[in-house]
PDB file of N, H, CA, C and O in Angstrom:
ATOM      1  N   MET A   1     144.812  56.109  34.479  1.00  0.00           N
ATOM      2  CA  MET A   1     144.809  54.686  34.711  1.00  0.00           C
ATOM      3  C   MET A   1     145.242  54.407  36.143  1.00  0.00           C
ATOM      4  O   MET A   1     146.181  55.029  36.639  1.00  0.00           O
ATOM      5  N   LEU A   2     144.566  53.477  36.811  1.00  0.00           N
ATOM      6  H   LEU A   2     143.803  52.971  36.408  1.00  0.00           H
ATOM      7  CA  LEU A   2     144.889  53.135  38.188  1.00  0.00           C
ATOM      8  C   LEU A   2     146.087  52.207  38.250  1.00  0.00           C
ATOM      9  O   LEU A   2     146.187  51.241  37.493  1.00  0.00           O
ATOM     10  N   ASN A   3     147.003  52.520  39.176  1.00  0.00           N
ATOM     11  H   ASN A   3     146.921  53.304  39.791  1.00  0.00           H
ATOM     12  CA  ASN A   3     148.063  51.547  39.414  1.00  0.00           C
ATOM     13  C   ASN A   3     147.592  50.606  40.513  1.00  0.00           C
ATOM     14  O   ASN A   3     146.485  50.776  41.024  1.00  0.00           O
ATOM     15  N   GLY A   4     148.385  49.634  40.886  1.00  0.00           N
ATOM     16  H   GLY A   4     149.285  49.496  40.470  1.00  0.00           H
ATOM     17  CA  GLY A   4     147.974  48.635  41.868  1.00  0.00           C
ATOM     18  C   GLY A   4     147.547  49.234  43.191  1.00  0.00           C
ATOM     19  O   GLY A   4     146.536  48.819  43.759  1.00  0.00           O
ATOM     20  N   GLY A   5     148.310  50.218  43.701  1.00  0.00           N
ATOM     21  H   GLY A   5     149.130  50.555  43.239  1.00  0.00           H
ATOM     22  CA  GLY A   5     147.972  50.840  44.972  1.00  0.00           C
ATOM     23  C   GLY A   5     146.653  51.590  44.907  1.00  0.00           C
ATOM     24  O   GLY A   5     145.841  51.495  45.828  1.00  0.00           O
ATOM     25  N   ASP A   6     146.426  52.344  43.819  1.00  0.00           N
ATOM     26  H   ASP A   6     147.086  52.422  43.071  1.00  0.00           H
ATOM     27  CA  ASP A   6     145.179  53.086  43.664  1.00  0.00           C
ATOM     28  C   ASP A   6     143.991  52.144  43.549  1.00  0.00           C
ATOM     29  O   ASP A   6     142.916  52.428  44.077  1.00  0.00           O
ATOM     30  N   LEU A   7     144.179  51.032  42.865  1.00  0.00           N
ATOM     31  H   LEU A   7     145.053  50.801  42.436  1.00  0.00           H
ATOM     32  CA  LEU A   7     143.098  50.062  42.709  1.00  0.00           C
ATOM     33  C   LEU A   7     142.703  49.488  44.063  1.00  0.00           C
ATOM     34  O   LEU A   7     141.515  49.354  44.355  1.00  0.00           O
ATOM     35  N   ASN A   8     143.680  49.149  44.886  1.00  0.00           N
ATOM     36  H   ASN A   8     144.645  49.257  44.648  1.00  0.00           H
ATOM     37  CA  ASN A   8     143.387  48.616  46.218  1.00  0.00           C
ATOM     38  C   ASN A   8     142.666  49.650  47.067  1.00  0.00           C
ATOM     39  O   ASN A   8     141.733  49.300  47.790  1.00  0.00           O
ATOM     40  N   LYS A   9     143.070  50.914  47.000  1.00  0.00           N
ATOM     41  H   LYS A   9     143.828  51.198  46.412  1.00  0.00           H
ATOM     42  CA  LYS A   9     142.405  51.964  47.760  1.00  0.00           C
ATOM     43  C   LYS A   9     140.964  52.103  47.306  1.00  0.00           C
ATOM     44  O   LYS A   9     140.065  52.268  48.131  1.00  0.00           O
ATOM     45  N   SER A  10     140.736  52.039  46.012  1.00  0.00           N
ATOM     46  H   SER A  10     141.466  51.904  45.341  1.00  0.00           H
ATOM     47  CA  SER A  10     139.380  52.175  45.471  1.00  0.00           C
ATOM     48  C   SER A  10     138.489  51.017  45.899  1.00  0.00           C
ATOM     49  O   SER A  10     137.315  51.229  46.204  1.00  0.00           O
ATOM     50  N   ILE A  11     139.010  49.821  45.928  1.00  0.00           N
ATOM     51  H   ILE A  11     139.964  49.648  45.680  1.00  0.00           H
ATOM     52  CA  ILE A  11     138.226  48.643  46.300  1.00  0.00           C
ATOM     53  C   ILE A  11     137.817  48.698  47.766  1.00  0.00           C
ATOM     54  O   ILE A  11     136.713  48.275  48.109  1.00  0.00           O
ATOM     55  N   ASN A  12     138.683  49.210  48.639  1.00  0.00           N
ATOM     56  H   ASN A  12     139.580  49.553  48.360  1.00  0.00           H
ATOM     57  CA  ASN A  12     138.424  49.224  50.069  1.00  0.00           C
ATOM     58  C   ASN A  12     137.578  50.403  50.531  1.00  0.00           C
ATOM     59  O   ASN A  12     137.194  50.452  51.700  1.00  0.00           O
ATOM     60  N   ARG A  13     137.282  51.332  49.670  1.00  0.00           N
ATOM     61  H   ARG A  13     137.593  51.292  48.721  1.00  0.00           H
ATOM     62  CA  ARG A  13     136.504  52.504  50.068  1.00  0.00           C
ATOM     63  C   ARG A  13     135.043  52.137  50.260  1.00  0.00           C
ATOM     64  O   ARG A  13     134.506  51.297  49.538  1.00  0.00           O
ATOM     65  N   LYS A  14     134.411  52.761  51.223  1.00  0.00           N
ATOM     66  H   LYS A  14     134.847  53.444  51.809  1.00  0.00           H
ATOM     67  CA  LYS A  14     132.981  52.575  51.462  1.00  0.00           C
ATOM     68  C   LYS A  14     132.209  53.522  50.567  1.00  0.00           C
ATOM     69  O   LYS A  14     132.667  54.626  50.272  1.00  0.00           O
ATOM     70  N   LYS A  15     131.042  53.089  50.139  1.00  0.00           N
ATOM     71  H   LYS A  15     130.669  52.193  50.379  1.00  0.00           H
ATOM     72  CA  LYS A  15     130.172  53.928  49.319  1.00  0.00           C
ATOM     73  C   LYS A  15     129.085  54.518  50.192  1.00  0.00           C
ATOM     74  O   LYS A  15     128.476  53.813  50.998  1.00  0.00           O
ATOM     75  N   VAL A  16     128.837  55.815  50.035  1.00  0.00           N
ATOM     76  H   VAL A  16     129.331  56.388  49.381  1.00  0.00           H
ATOM     77  CA  VAL A  16     127.785  56.511  50.767  1.00  0.00           C
ATOM     78  C   VAL A  16     126.852  57.127  49.733  1.00  0.00           C
ATOM     79  O   VAL A  16     127.293  57.825  48.820  1.00  0.00           O
ATOM     80  N   VAL A  17     125.551  56.861  49.888  1.00  0.00           N
ATOM     81  H   VAL A  17     125.193  56.295  50.630  1.00  0.00           H
ATOM     82  CA  VAL A  17     124.555  57.412  48.974  1.00  0.00           C
ATOM     83  C   VAL A  17     123.521  58.181  49.797  1.00  0.00           C
ATOM     84  O   VAL A  17     122.929  57.638  50.730  1.00  0.00           O
ATOM     85  N   PHE A  18     123.313  59.434  49.446  1.00  0.00           N
ATOM     86  H   PHE A  18     123.793  59.875  48.688  1.00  0.00           H
ATOM     87  CA  PHE A  18     122.244  60.233  50.036  1.00  0.00           C
ATOM     88  C   PHE A  18     121.071  60.154  49.069  1.00  0.00           C
ATOM     89  O   PHE A  18     121.182  60.564  47.913  1.00  0.00           O
ATOM     90  N   LEU A  19     119.953  59.629  49.543  1.00  0.00           N
ATOM     91  H   LEU A  19     119.864  59.296  50.481  1.00  0.00           H
ATOM     92  CA  LEU A  19     118.823  59.343  48.671  1.00  0.00           C
ATOM     93  C   LEU A  19     117.594  60.115  49.122  1.00  0.00           C
ATOM     94  O   LEU A  19     117.290  60.177  50.313  1.00  0.00           O
ATOM     95  N   CYS A  20     116.892  60.701  48.163  1.00  0.00           N
ATOM     96  H   CYS A  20     117.139  60.650  47.196  1.00  0.00           H
ATOM     97  CA  CYS A  20     115.678  61.468  48.432  1.00  0.00           C
ATOM     98  C   CYS A  20     114.808  61.396  47.174  1.00  0.00           C
ATOM     99  O   CYS A  20     115.261  60.937  46.125  1.00  0.00           O
ATOM    100  N   THR A  21     113.582  61.842  47.285  1.00  0.00           N
ATOM    101  H   THR A  21     113.215  62.215  48.137  1.00  0.00           H
ATOM    102  CA  THR A  21     112.728  61.787  46.098  1.00  0.00           C
ATOM    103  C   THR A  21     113.192  62.748  45.018  1.00  0.00           C
ATOM    104  O   THR A  21     113.226  62.380  43.844  1.00  0.00           O
ATOM    105  N   GLY A  22     113.553  63.980  45.389  1.00  0.00           N
ATOM    106  H   GLY A  22     113.525  64.279  46.343  1.00  0.00           H
ATOM    107  CA  GLY A  22     113.893  64.974  44.376  1.00  0.00           C
ATOM    108  C   GLY A  22     115.368  65.206  44.167  1.00  0.00           C
ATOM    109  O   GLY A  22     115.770  65.678  43.103  1.00  0.00           O
ATOM    110  N   ASN A  23     116.205  64.882  45.174  1.00  0.00           N
ATOM    111  H   ASN A  23     115.879  64.499  46.038  1.00  0.00           H
ATOM    112  CA  ASN A  23     117.633  65.165  45.093  1.00  0.00           C
ATOM    113  C   ASN A  23     117.867  66.605  44.659  1.00  0.00           C
ATOM    114  O   ASN A  23     118.707  66.880  43.802  1.00  0.00           O
ATOM    115  N   SER A  24     117.112  67.523  45.264  1.00  0.00           N
ATOM    116  H   SER A  24     116.430  67.300  45.961  1.00  0.00           H
ATOM    117  CA  SER A  24     117.151  68.893  44.785  1.00  0.00           C
ATOM    118  C   SER A  24     117.893  69.869  45.684  1.00  0.00           C
ATOM    119  O   SER A  24     118.238  70.960  45.230  1.00  0.00           O
ATOM    120  N   CYS A  25     118.150  69.528  46.926  1.00  0.00           N
ATOM    121  H   CYS A  25     117.869  68.642  47.296  1.00  0.00           H
ATOM    122  CA  CYS A  25     118.825  70.504  47.773  1.00  0.00           C
ATOM    123  C   CYS A  25     119.620  69.848  48.900  1.00  0.00           C
ATOM    124  O   CYS A  25     120.850  69.842  48.859  1.00  0.00           O
ATOM    125  N   ARG A  26     118.943  69.298  49.899  1.00  0.00           N
ATOM    126  H   ARG A  26     117.943  69.302  49.932  1.00  0.00           H
ATOM    127  CA  ARG A  26     119.654  68.746  51.058  1.00  0.00           C
ATOM    128  C   ARG A  26     120.591  67.614  50.676  1.00  0.00           C
ATOM    129  O   ARG A  26     121.702  67.535  51.200  1.00  0.00           O
ATOM    130  N   ASN A  27     120.173  66.746  49.787  1.00  0.00           N
ATOM    131  H   ASN A  27     119.271  66.810  49.362  1.00  0.00           H
ATOM    132  CA  ASN A  27     121.052  65.650  49.344  1.00  0.00           C
ATOM    133  C   ASN A  27     122.309  66.198  48.692  1.00  0.00           C
ATOM    134  O   ASN A  27     123.414  65.718  48.945  1.00  0.00           O
ATOM    135  N   GLN A  28     122.129  67.206  47.851  1.00  0.00           N
ATOM    136  H   GLN A  28     121.232  67.596  47.645  1.00  0.00           H
ATOM    137  CA  GLN A  28     123.277  67.789  47.167  1.00  0.00           C
ATOM    138  C   GLN A  28     124.237  68.427  48.155  1.00  0.00           C
ATOM    139  O   GLN A  28     125.455  68.336  48.001  1.00  0.00           O
ATOM    140  N   MET A  29     123.676  69.080  49.180  1.00  0.00           N
ATOM    141  H   MET A  29     122.687  69.154  49.306  1.00  0.00           H
ATOM    142  CA  MET A  29     124.520  69.693  50.203  1.00  0.00           C
ATOM    143  C   MET A  29     125.251  68.612  51.001  1.00  0.00           C
ATOM    144  O   MET A  29     126.445  68.736  51.272  1.00  0.00           O
ATOM    145  N   ALA A  30     124.536  67.561  51.374  1.00  0.00           N
ATOM    146  H   ALA A  30     123.566  67.460  51.154  1.00  0.00           H
ATOM    147  CA  ALA A  30     125.157  66.460  52.117  1.00  0.00           C
ATOM    148  C   ALA A  30     126.264  65.820  51.293  1.00  0.00           C
ATOM    149  O   ALA A  30     127.332  65.502  51.817  1.00  0.00           O
ATOM    150  N   GLU A  31     126.008  65.633  50.007  1.00  0.00           N
ATOM    151  H   GLU A  31     125.141  65.891  49.582  1.00  0.00           H
ATOM    152  CA  GLU A  31     127.039  65.064  49.132  1.00  0.00           C
ATOM    153  C   GLU A  31     128.267  65.969  49.087  1.00  0.00           C
ATOM    154  O   GLU A  31     129.398  65.489  49.165  1.00  0.00           O
ATOM    155  N   GLY A  32     128.047  67.266  48.964  1.00  0.00           N
ATOM    156  H   GLY A  32     127.129  67.655  48.902  1.00  0.00           H
ATOM    157  CA  GLY A  32     129.168  68.208  48.924  1.00  0.00           C
ATOM    158  C   GLY A  32     130.007  68.177  50.192  1.00  0.00           C
ATOM    159  O   GLY A  32     131.236  68.146  50.130  1.00  0.00           O
ATOM    160  N   PHE A  33     129.332  68.185  51.358  1.00  0.00           N
ATOM    161  H   PHE A  33     128.333  68.210  51.408  1.00  0.00           H
ATOM    162  CA  PHE A  33     130.057  68.125  52.625  1.00  0.00           C
ATOM    163  C   PHE A  33     130.798  66.797  52.766  1.00  0.00           C
ATOM    164  O   PHE A  33     131.954  66.773  53.188  1.00  0.00           O
ATOM    165  N   ALA A  34     130.141  65.700  52.415  1.00  0.00           N
ATOM    166  H   ALA A  34     129.202  65.720  52.072  1.00  0.00           H
ATOM    167  CA  ALA A  34     130.773  64.389  52.536  1.00  0.00           C
ATOM    168  C   ALA A  34     131.973  64.269  51.605  1.00  0.00           C
ATOM    169  O   ALA A  34     132.996  63.700  51.985  1.00  0.00           O
ATOM    170  N   ARG A  35     131.857  64.796  50.399  1.00  0.00           N
ATOM    171  H   ARG A  35     131.025  65.258  50.090  1.00  0.00           H
ATOM    172  CA  ARG A  35     133.004  64.768  49.477  1.00  0.00           C
ATOM    173  C   ARG A  35     134.157  65.604  50.028  1.00  0.00           C
ATOM    174  O   ARG A  35     135.321  65.213  49.947  1.00  0.00           O
ATOM    175  N   HIS A  36     133.810  66.761  50.590  1.00  0.00           N
ATOM    176  H   HIS A  36     132.864  67.079  50.656  1.00  0.00           H
ATOM    177  CA  HIS A  36     134.846  67.655  51.111  1.00  0.00           C
ATOM    178  C   HIS A  36     135.573  67.035  52.304  1.00  0.00           C
ATOM    179  O   HIS A  36     136.802  67.049  52.362  1.00  0.00           O
ATOM    180  N   PHE A  37     134.808  66.490  53.257  1.00  0.00           N
ATOM    181  H   PHE A  37     133.809  66.479  53.210  1.00  0.00           H
ATOM    182  CA  PHE A  37     135.406  66.002  54.496  1.00  0.00           C
ATOM    183  C   PHE A  37     135.769  64.522  54.474  1.00  0.00           C
ATOM    184  O   PHE A  37     136.581  64.083  55.288  1.00  0.00           O
ATOM    185  N   GLY A  38     135.189  63.742  53.563  1.00  0.00           N
ATOM    186  H   GLY A  38     134.529  64.099  52.902  1.00  0.00           H
ATOM    187  CA  GLY A  38     135.411  62.304  53.602  1.00  0.00           C
ATOM    188  C   GLY A  38     135.880  61.669  52.325  1.00  0.00           C
ATOM    189  O   GLY A  38     135.810  60.448  52.187  1.00  0.00           O
ATOM    190  N   SER A  39     136.359  62.458  51.380  1.00  0.00           N
ATOM    191  H   SER A  39     136.415  63.450  51.492  1.00  0.00           H
ATOM    192  CA  SER A  39     136.709  61.894  50.069  1.00  0.00           C
ATOM    193  C   SER A  39     137.868  60.902  50.134  1.00  0.00           C
ATOM    194  O   SER A  39     138.023  60.075  49.235  1.00  0.00           O
ATOM    195  N   ALA A  40     138.678  60.973  51.180  1.00  0.00           N
ATOM    196  H   ALA A  40     138.553  61.644  51.910  1.00  0.00           H
ATOM    197  CA  ALA A  40     139.783  60.019  51.300  1.00  0.00           C
ATOM    198  C   ALA A  40     139.294  58.644  51.747  1.00  0.00           C
ATOM    199  O   ALA A  40     140.002  57.649  51.594  1.00  0.00           O
ATOM    200  N   VAL A  41     138.085  58.590  52.299  1.00  0.00           N
ATOM    201  H   VAL A  41     137.509  59.398  52.424  1.00  0.00           H
ATOM    202  CA  VAL A  41     137.573  57.349  52.879  1.00  0.00           C
ATOM    203  C   VAL A  41     136.367  56.809  52.122  1.00  0.00           C
ATOM    204  O   VAL A  41     136.172  55.596  52.043  1.00  0.00           O
ATOM    205  N   PHE A  42     135.559  57.709  51.564  1.00  0.00           N
ATOM    206  H   PHE A  42     135.718  58.694  51.628  1.00  0.00           H
ATOM    207  CA  PHE A  42     134.279  57.318  50.969  1.00  0.00           C
ATOM    208  C   PHE A  42     134.178  57.698  49.499  1.00  0.00           C
ATOM    209  O   PHE A  42     134.762  58.688  49.057  1.00  0.00           O
ATOM    210  N   ASP A  43     133.426  56.895  48.748  1.00  0.00           N
ATOM    211  H   ASP A  43     132.952  56.092  49.107  1.00  0.00           H
ATOM    212  CA  ASP A  43     132.925  57.292  47.433  1.00  0.00           C
ATOM    213  C   ASP A  43     131.522  57.818  47.707  1.00  0.00           C
ATOM    214  O   ASP A  43     130.682  57.083  48.226  1.00  0.00           O
ATOM    215  N   VAL A  44     131.257  59.064  47.372  1.00  0.00           N
ATOM    216  H   VAL A  44     131.939  59.661  46.950  1.00  0.00           H
ATOM    217  CA  VAL A  44     130.019  59.724  47.778  1.00  0.00           C
ATOM    218  C   VAL A  44     129.137  60.007  46.566  1.00  0.00           C
ATOM    219  O   VAL A  44     129.612  60.448  45.519  1.00  0.00           O
ATOM    220  N   TYR A  45     127.843  59.744  46.732  1.00  0.00           N
ATOM    221  H   TYR A  45     127.457  59.386  47.582  1.00  0.00           H
ATOM    222  CA  TYR A  45     126.866  59.959  45.668  1.00  0.00           C
ATOM    223  C   TYR A  45     125.579  60.521  46.280  1.00  0.00           C
ATOM    224  O   TYR A  45     125.319  60.337  47.469  1.00  0.00           O
ATOM    225  N   SER A  46     124.795  61.192  45.477  1.00  0.00           N
ATOM    226  H   SER A  46     125.006  61.342  44.511  1.00  0.00           H
ATOM    227  CA  SER A  46     123.429  61.520  45.865  1.00  0.00           C
ATOM    228  C   SER A  46     122.535  61.160  44.686  1.00  0.00           C
ATOM    229  O   SER A  46     122.960  61.189  43.531  1.00  0.00           O
ATOM    230  N   ALA A  47     121.291  60.822  45.001  1.00  0.00           N
ATOM    231  H   ALA A  47     120.945  60.799  45.940  1.00  0.00           H
ATOM    232  CA  ALA A  47     120.374  60.380  43.959  1.00  0.00           C
ATOM    233  C   ALA A  47     118.948  60.681  44.380  1.00  0.00           C
ATOM    234  O   ALA A  47     118.658  60.916  45.553  1.00  0.00           O
ATOM    235  N   GLY A  48     118.066  60.669  43.388  1.00  0.00           N
ATOM    236  H   GLY A  48     118.301  60.479  42.435  1.00  0.00           H
ATOM    237  CA  GLY A  48     116.649  60.878  43.654  1.00  0.00           C
ATOM    238  C   GLY A  48     115.806  60.108  42.670  1.00  0.00           C
ATOM    239  O   GLY A  48     116.254  59.763  41.577  1.00  0.00           O
ATOM    240  N   ILE A  49     114.570  59.843  43.075  1.00  0.00           N
ATOM    241  H   ILE A  49     114.207  60.124  43.963  1.00  0.00           H
ATOM    242  CA  ILE A  49     113.635  59.130  42.206  1.00  0.00           C
ATOM    243  C   ILE A  49     113.264  60.000  41.008  1.00  0.00           C
ATOM    244  O   ILE A  49     113.180  59.516  39.880  1.00  0.00           O
ATOM    245  N   THR A  50     113.043  61.287  41.265  1.00  0.00           N
ATOM    246  H   THR A  50     113.111  61.680  42.182  1.00  0.00           H
ATOM    247  CA  THR A  50     112.756  62.255  40.193  1.00  0.00           C
ATOM    248  C   THR A  50     113.746  63.411  40.327  1.00  0.00           C
ATOM    249  O   THR A  50     113.371  64.487  40.792  1.00  0.00           O
ATOM    250  N   PRO A  51     115.006  63.206  39.926  1.00  0.00           N
ATOM    251  CA  PRO A  51     116.036  64.229  40.123  1.00  0.00           C
ATOM    252  C   PRO A  51     115.678  65.547  39.452  1.00  0.00           C
ATOM    253  O   PRO A  51     115.141  65.580  38.345  1.00  0.00           O
ATOM    254  N   ALA A  52     115.991  66.628  40.153  1.00  0.00           N
ATOM    255  H   ALA A  52     116.427  66.600  41.052  1.00  0.00           H
ATOM    256  CA  ALA A  52     115.666  67.964  39.654  1.00  0.00           C
ATOM    257  C   ALA A  52     116.871  68.702  39.103  1.00  0.00           C
ATOM    258  O   ALA A  52     116.742  69.859  38.703  1.00  0.00           O
ATOM    259  N   GLY A  53     118.014  68.087  39.068  1.00  0.00           N
ATOM    260  H   GLY A  53     118.119  67.147  39.393  1.00  0.00           H
ATOM    261  CA  GLY A  53     119.218  68.764  38.592  1.00  0.00           C
ATOM    262  C   GLY A  53     119.916  69.490  39.727  1.00  0.00           C
ATOM    263  O   GLY A  53     119.432  69.496  40.859  1.00  0.00           O
ATOM    264  N   VAL A  54     121.038  70.094  39.429  1.00  0.00           N
ATOM    265  H   VAL A  54     121.431  70.089  38.510  1.00  0.00           H
ATOM    266  CA  VAL A  54     121.818  70.791  40.445  1.00  0.00           C
ATOM    267  C   VAL A  54     121.112  72.089  40.821  1.00  0.00           C
ATOM    268  O   VAL A  54     120.754  72.896  39.964  1.00  0.00           O
ATOM    269  N   ASN A  55     120.924  72.267  42.122  1.00  0.00           N
ATOM    270  H   ASN A  55     121.215  71.612  42.819  1.00  0.00           H
ATOM    271  CA  ASN A  55     120.292  73.472  42.633  1.00  0.00           C
ATOM    272  C   ASN A  55     121.384  74.502  42.901  1.00  0.00           C
ATOM    273  O   ASN A  55     122.242  74.266  43.751  1.00  0.00           O
ATOM    274  N   PRO A  56     121.378  75.638  42.200  1.00  0.00           N
ATOM    275  CA  PRO A  56     122.436  76.630  42.388  1.00  0.00           C
ATOM    276  C   PRO A  56     122.498  77.174  43.813  1.00  0.00           C
ATOM    277  O   PRO A  56     123.574  77.537  44.287  1.00  0.00           O
ATOM    278  N   LEU A  57     121.358  77.236  44.499  1.00  0.00           N
ATOM    279  H   LEU A  57     120.484  76.942  44.114  1.00  0.00           H
ATOM    280  CA  LEU A  57     121.363  77.714  45.879  1.00  0.00           C
ATOM    281  C   LEU A  57     122.046  76.708  46.813  1.00  0.00           C
ATOM    282  O   LEU A  57     122.736  77.102  47.754  1.00  0.00           O
ATOM    283  N   ALA A  58     121.855  75.429  46.554  1.00  0.00           N
ATOM    284  H   ALA A  58     121.295  75.110  45.790  1.00  0.00           H
ATOM    285  CA  ALA A  58     122.536  74.404  47.353  1.00  0.00           C
ATOM    286  C   ALA A  58     124.043  74.511  47.180  1.00  0.00           C
ATOM    287  O   ALA A  58     124.794  74.373  48.146  1.00  0.00           O
ATOM    288  N   VAL A  59     124.483  74.756  45.961  1.00  0.00           N
ATOM    289  H   VAL A  59     123.872  74.868  45.177  1.00  0.00           H
ATOM    290  CA  VAL A  59     125.912  74.921  45.686  1.00  0.00           C
ATOM    291  C   VAL A  59     126.441  76.148  46.409  1.00  0.00           C
ATOM    292  O   VAL A  59     127.506  76.098  47.024  1.00  0.00           O
ATOM    293  N   GLU A  60     125.704  77.246  46.337  1.00  0.00           N
ATOM    294  H   GLU A  60     124.839  77.287  45.837  1.00  0.00           H
ATOM    295  CA  GLU A  60     126.134  78.501  46.967  1.00  0.00           C
ATOM    296  C   GLU A  60     126.227  78.356  48.488  1.00  0.00           C
ATOM    297  O   GLU A  60     127.224  78.755  49.090  1.00  0.00           O
ATOM    298  N   VAL A  61     125.202  77.793  49.101  1.00  0.00           N
ATOM    299  H   VAL A  61     124.392  77.469  48.612  1.00  0.00           H
ATOM    300  CA  VAL A  61     125.187  77.651  50.560  1.00  0.00           C
ATOM    301  C   VAL A  61     126.288  76.692  51.023  1.00  0.00           C
ATOM    302  O   VAL A  61     126.968  76.960  52.014  1.00  0.00           O
ATOM    303  N   THR A  62     126.462  75.589  50.315  1.00  0.00           N
ATOM    304  H   THR A  62     125.909  75.372  49.510  1.00  0.00           H
ATOM    305  CA  THR A  62     127.502  74.630  50.684  1.00  0.00           C
ATOM    306  C   THR A  62     128.872  75.274  50.585  1.00  0.00           C
ATOM    307  O   THR A  62     129.689  75.125  51.494  1.00  0.00           O
ATOM    308  N   ALA A  63     129.136  75.979  49.512  1.00  0.00           N
ATOM    309  H   ALA A  63     128.473  76.100  48.774  1.00  0.00           H
ATOM    310  CA  ALA A  63     130.422  76.651  49.339  1.00  0.00           C
ATOM    311  C   ALA A  63     130.630  77.694  50.423  1.00  0.00           C
ATOM    312  O   ALA A  63     131.730  77.816  50.964  1.00  0.00           O
ATOM    313  N   ARG A  64     129.605  78.434  50.742  1.00  0.00           N
ATOM    314  H   ARG A  64     128.712  78.335  50.303  1.00  0.00           H
ATOM    315  CA  ARG A  64     129.716  79.461  51.780  1.00  0.00           C
ATOM    316  C   ARG A  64     130.061  78.820  53.132  1.00  0.00           C
ATOM    317  O   ARG A  64     130.890  79.351  53.871  1.00  0.00           O
ATOM    318  N   GLN A  65     129.440  77.702  53.453  1.00  0.00           N
ATOM    319  H   GLN A  65     128.766  77.272  52.853  1.00  0.00           H
ATOM    320  CA  GLN A  65     129.697  77.021  54.726  1.00  0.00           C
ATOM    321  C   GLN A  65     131.100  76.432  54.765  1.00  0.00           C
ATOM    322  O   GLN A  65     131.745  76.444  55.814  1.00  0.00           O
ATOM    323  N   LEU A  66     131.575  75.922  53.651  1.00  0.00           N
ATOM    324  H   LEU A  66     131.051  75.912  52.800  1.00  0.00           H
ATOM    325  CA  LEU A  66     132.886  75.275  53.616  1.00  0.00           C
ATOM    326  C   LEU A  66     134.034  76.273  53.612  1.00  0.00           C
ATOM    327  O   LEU A  66     135.111  75.983  54.133  1.00  0.00           O
ATOM    328  N   PHE A  67     133.815  77.427  53.039  1.00  0.00           N
ATOM    329  H   PHE A  67     132.940  77.663  52.616  1.00  0.00           H
ATOM    330  CA  PHE A  67     134.935  78.338  52.804  1.00  0.00           C
ATOM    331  C   PHE A  67     134.820  79.648  53.549  1.00  0.00           C
ATOM    332  O   PHE A  67     135.425  80.641  53.144  1.00  0.00           O
ATOM    333  N   THR A  68     134.047  79.674  54.643  1.00  0.00           N
ATOM    334  H   THR A  68     133.556  78.867  54.972  1.00  0.00           H
ATOM    335  CA  THR A  68     133.999  80.886  55.469  1.00  0.00           C
ATOM    336  C   THR A  68     134.419  80.571  56.871  1.00  0.00           C
ATOM    337  O   THR A  68     134.446  81.460  57.722  1.00  0.00           O
TER     338      THR A  68
END
């Protein structure tokens, strides 16, 4: 449950949406990087017109870039 301070922080956050037709790779990577580096400032989402689900290669490459 949000307390008053958390609610105010949530209201003031900017929303970022990475949008593509498939949301199959680059969007997912962009979302991962944005969540990692900007989660204190932004609510981050990715979406697609015909979403293909989570791409395991996008997850692997993003993790490799963030943690090496």
